[in-house]
N, C-alpha and C positions, 0 to 999 in steps of 0.2 A: 305336603309338609304343612303341619299348623303355623300362627306368628311366633316369632321368636321374640325375645325381651327386649332384644336390640332394637328390633321394628317396633316392638310395642312404645319404646323409651324415645325413639326418635318421634312418633307419630303425636304422642303426649306433648313432647317439646314444642312440636310447631304450632298444636293448637294453643300452646299458652304464649309463644313467643309471636303467632300471626306469623311468621316470616321462617323460610326453611334457613335460610343464611343464618338468622340469629341463634335459630335453634342447634344448626351445625356448630356455631362457633361457642355455645353452651356445654356442647356434650364433647367437644375435643374431636370433631370430623369436620371433614371439607364438606362445602356444600353437594358436590357430587356423589360423595358418598353417603350423605343423609338422604339426599333425593333417590337414591336407588333402594335405601331400607323402606323408603315409604312405599315406591312401586313393587318391592317384593309381597310387603305388606298387603295391598290392594291386589295383587294377583293371587296370593295366596286365600284370601277372602272371597275374590270375585267381586269386588264392586269397590266403586269410588269411596275415599273416604274425605277427601279433601277438595277443595275448590277454593279459586281466587273471587274476590268480591270488594272492590274499592281498595285495590292495593292489597290487601290482605289476604292470608290463606285463611280459611274457616274449614268447621268440618261439614261435611254433608249429612243429609239426616241418619245415613248409616254411618256417618263418623260418630255423629251426638249419640247413637245407641251402643256404641262400644268405649265411650269414654268411662263408665264408672267400671264395667269388668278390667278394663286397663289398669287402670288406679289399683282396683283392688289386686290385679296380678303383680305389679310393681310393690305394691304394700306387702305383700306375700313373700316375695322375695328379701324385703326388709325384715319380716319375721325371724326367716330364715337363717339368715346372717347373725341376727341377734340371738337365736335359739343354740347357734353350734357356739358362739362367742367364749361365754365360760367354757365349754368343753375343749377348745382350742387353748386359753388359757391355763387350762388344770383347775380352774374352780369349780368343776363341778363333771361328773362321771358316774356309770354304773357298771357295778361290778355283782355277777351273778355267783355265789359259791356255796358249794354243796360241802356240807360237812355232816358229822355224827350227832346223835344229840348230846351226848357228855361234853365235846368240844362246844357244842352250841349253848349249852348253859353255863359251863365252867370258864372258858377260854374267851369266847368270842366278845360277851360284854365290854371288856376294858379295852379290847382291839377296837371296837367300835367307836367308842367313845372317844379314844383316841384320835381315829380317822374323821371322825367329826368335827372335833376342835381345828384339827390341821387342813381339811376341806369340807367347808360347811355345806358344800352343795352336792356331796356324795350321796350315792343313794346304793345300798347294798341290798341284793336281794337273795335269802337265806333258804337253801332245799336242805332238808334232811332227809338222806335214803341211806341205802347201804353202799359199799364200797363199790361193786362189782357195776353197778347201775349208775353211780356219779362218774366212775369213769367211763362209760359208755357216753355218758353226757358232755363231759370235758371233751372227748374225741370228736364228737358229733357238732360241737360248738354251743349246745342249750346251756352249758356252764361254762363260764371263763376258769375257773379255777377249782379245786376240791382240795378240802383235807383229810387225809386217808390214815388209815392204822396199816401199817407194813409188816410181813409181806403181801402184796398185792397184784392181781395179772395187770400189770404195765405193758401197754403195747409199745412198738417203736415209735409210733407218732406222738407219744407223751413222754414229758420229762420230770422228773421228779426231784425235791430237796427237803432233806430231812431236817424239821424243824425243830425236833425235840428226843429225848427217849423219857418216854413217862414209866415209872416203874410200877409193879402189880403187888397190891399187897393183899393180906388175907385180913376180912373185916368180919369179926365176931361178936355178939354180944357179951357183955363185959363179963357176963357170970361163966362163961364156957371159956374164958381164955386159960391156958395151962397156967398153973403157976409156975413163976421163976421162968419163962420162955421168951427169950428175945424175938425166935423168930420160928416161923412154924414151917414142918416137913409135909410133904405129900400125903404120908402116913398120917400123921397128925389129923390133917385136916379132914381124910376120908372115915375117921373117927365122929366127925359130927354130921348132922344134918346139912346137904349141900345146897346152894343157892345160887345157880350160873346163868350165864348169858344164855341165850337158848343157839343152837346150834347155827352154824352157815356164817357166822361173821369171822372176821380176824381175828379179834381181841377172844374170842370163844377157842378156835382154833391155836392161840399161842399156849392158852391155857390147856386145855388137854396135851398139846404138846408137851407140857412140865411135867404133868403127872404120866406120861407116857417114859420118859427118860427115868422116873422114879420106879418104873416098873409098874406103876397103878392105873386102873380107868375108874374116872370117876361115874357115881352113879348118884346125880344131884335129885333132892326131890320135888325143886321146884325149877323151872329153865324160862326166863323171861327177856322179854326185848327190852326192858327200861331199867336202867343203871338205877334211877332214883327209886322206881318201885323195890330193886333188891334190897337198896339202903335202907330202907323203911321196914322191911320184912326181918333184915339181921338187927336192926335195932329194936323190934318188938321181941327178940328172941326165936323166932321160926328158923334161925339156921345161920350158918357161917358161908362165906363167898369169899371170893377173889375178883378184887376190882382194882382200876387203875387209879393213883395216886392221884393226878387230874382231878378225876370224881370227887375225892376227899378234899381239896386245897381250899382253904379260904372260909370266911363265915358260910358262904353259898355249900359248903361240902359237910358241913359238920353232921355227924350220925349221932342223936342221943341215944342211950344205952349201948353204944357198939365202941368197941375199940380197933385199930388198924395196928397191924405187925407186920414186920417184913417176911418175907418167904425164903427158905433155904431148902436148895440154892437160890441167889436172889434170880428175878425175872420180869423182863421187861418189855414193854413196846415202842417202837418207832412211829411218831406221828409225822406224816411228810406232806409237803403243798406238789398238787400234780398241775401241769400246764401242757397245752398242746405245745410242740415245739415252736410252732410258727406263729404262735400268741403275741401280738404287739401289746404291749406293757404302756399304758397311759398312766397319766398322773396318779390317780385313784388306786387302780390296779397296785402301782406299784409301792403305794403308801400302806394300802392294805398287808399286801406280802409282807413287808418290813416290819409292821405292826404284829404280825402272827410269829414270824421269826422273832423278833424279841420277847413278847409276852410268853410262848410257849417255850422258849429256851430258858429264860427267867422263871418260869411256874414255880412256887415254893411246895415242896412236900409236907403234906400234913403232919401235925407232931402225933409221934407213936407215945406217948407216956400215957 
């Protein structure tokens, strides 16, 4: 076995004091305990490190050779303590969060700003992906949490907390809105060119289920993975769509040339935070989850006028 930190600390204390007894007193050890530490250090290195001269304990040539690295070793320990102090006190931390593009653009900015004000040393790493992949990463530990759309294939190793119900709305070019209609049915939407999410995602599955319950099957003219691209295409008159209210809320969600209308019957999706059941929640992760619950639950729906 190599040198231990206790042995190195005893060695340096003796060199500085020039006395085993004085070094032991400074370290809060008995002299026999300090002497034992020194003997074990020399035994582990296979060389004499100290010798007596004129009533003092001095380092040998070998002892001189290890002074600098021994001091660096103790300095590294101090650096380790300093490095974790902010995390121990809750003043810093790192969270790896998986989410979809819509939540990343329209939900996370105020949440992250509030977190930074609360915990200035917080670091949040955002990964954008599909629900299945994010759930796998949460279960494996490469993500700390994920914000997903339900229903989703949640394993027994994971737990979910629903944070918001997000209405789904029809988004139409302004000149294609049926006059006098407060809400649109599946049949009415099928009379328009449809631009929908690409298949495979939870939101598209919810939309397809809504059409099926009305006895309809959507035949979109375009299927895209980006809600922002869909909004642009609707705004320029290329067709209508069904999109989450979250993607239309606030200034960032405005779509020039388009109008949002409720669906008949109403349709919504649930947003949930997913964690491993045994996940330890430090201050930063708790603050982030609380912020998500507060902002997602209080998210304003867009104006439908």
